[in-house]
C-alpha positions in Angstrom: -3.0 0.1 -1.4 -0.3 -2.1 -2.9 0.2 -5.8 -2.5 3.5 -5.1 -0.7 1.8 -2.5 1.8 -1.1 -5.1 2.4 1.5 -7.7 2.8 3.3 -5.8 5.4 0.0 -5.0 7.2 -0.8 -8.4 7.2 2.5 -9.9 7.9 2.6 -12.1 4.9 5.0 -12.1 1.6 3.8 -9.8 -1.4 3.1 -13.1 -3.3 0.8 -14.5 -0.5 -1.1 -10.9 -0.7 -1.7 -11.4 -4.5 -2.9 -15.0 -4.0 -5.2 -13.7 -1.3 -6.9 -11.4 -4.0 -6.8 -14.3 -6.6 -8.7 -16.4 -4.3 -11.0 -13.9 -3.1 -10.0 -13.4 0.3 -9.2 -9.8 -0.3 -10.7 -7.5 -2.7 -8.5 -5.6 -5.5 -8.6 -4.4 -8.8 -5.7 -4.3 -11.6 -4.5 -0.9 -12.3 -4.7 -0.8 -16.1 -1.8 1.3 -16.2 0.8 -0.7 -14.2 -0.7 -4.1 -14.5 -0.4 -4.2 -10.6 -3.3 -5.1 -8.2 -4.5 -2.5 -5.8 -6.1 -4.0 -2.4 -8.8 -1.9 -0.5 -8.0 -1.3 3.0 -11.5 -2.2 3.9 -11.2 -5.6 2.5 -8.0 -6.1 4.7 -10.1 -4.7 7.6 -12.8 -7.3 6.8 -10.4 -10.0 6.5 -8.9 -9.1 9.9 -12.4 -9.3 11.4 -13.1 -12.6 10.1 -9.7 -13.7 11.5 -10.7 -12.5 15.0 -13.9 -14.2 14.8 -12.1 -17.4 14.1 -10.1 -16.6 17.5 -6.7 -15.6 15.7 -4.8 -12.8 17.4 -4.7 -10.0 14.8 -4.7 -6.7 17.1 -1.0 -5.8 15.9 -2.3 -6.2 12.3 -5.3 -3.9 13.0 -2.8 -1.3 14.4 -0.8 -1.5 11.3 -3.7 -0.9 9.0 -4.8 2.1 11.2 -1.5 3.6 10.9 -1.4 3.1 7.2 -4.9 4.7 6.8 -3.8 7.6 9.0 -0.8 8.3 7.1 -2.8 8.3 3.7 -5.4 10.7 5.1 -3.0 13.0 6.4 -2.0 14.8 3.2 -5.8 15.2 2.4 -6.7 16.4 5.8 -3.9 19.1 5.5 -4.9 20.1 2.2 -8.6 19.9 2.7 -9.1 21.4 6.2 -9.9 17.8 7.7 -12.9 17.1 5.3 -11.9 13.8 4.0 
């Protein structure tokens, strides 16, 4: 996902999401074609789990991530008969 999409899920700015990748809090790769970072949804999930363990209220963020993942999988489920 893009840094902007990750930022929306986490409730932070895009630049903060970029810094989180730079600092190693989130895992991302640089897209060689665009030069922009792509952040894995699993790293966002792991980050939210860590925040939960530390006692932060992150349920809303989990719901945003779940909605994002569902919307990304929907076209593939439709085209592949549910085999993602």
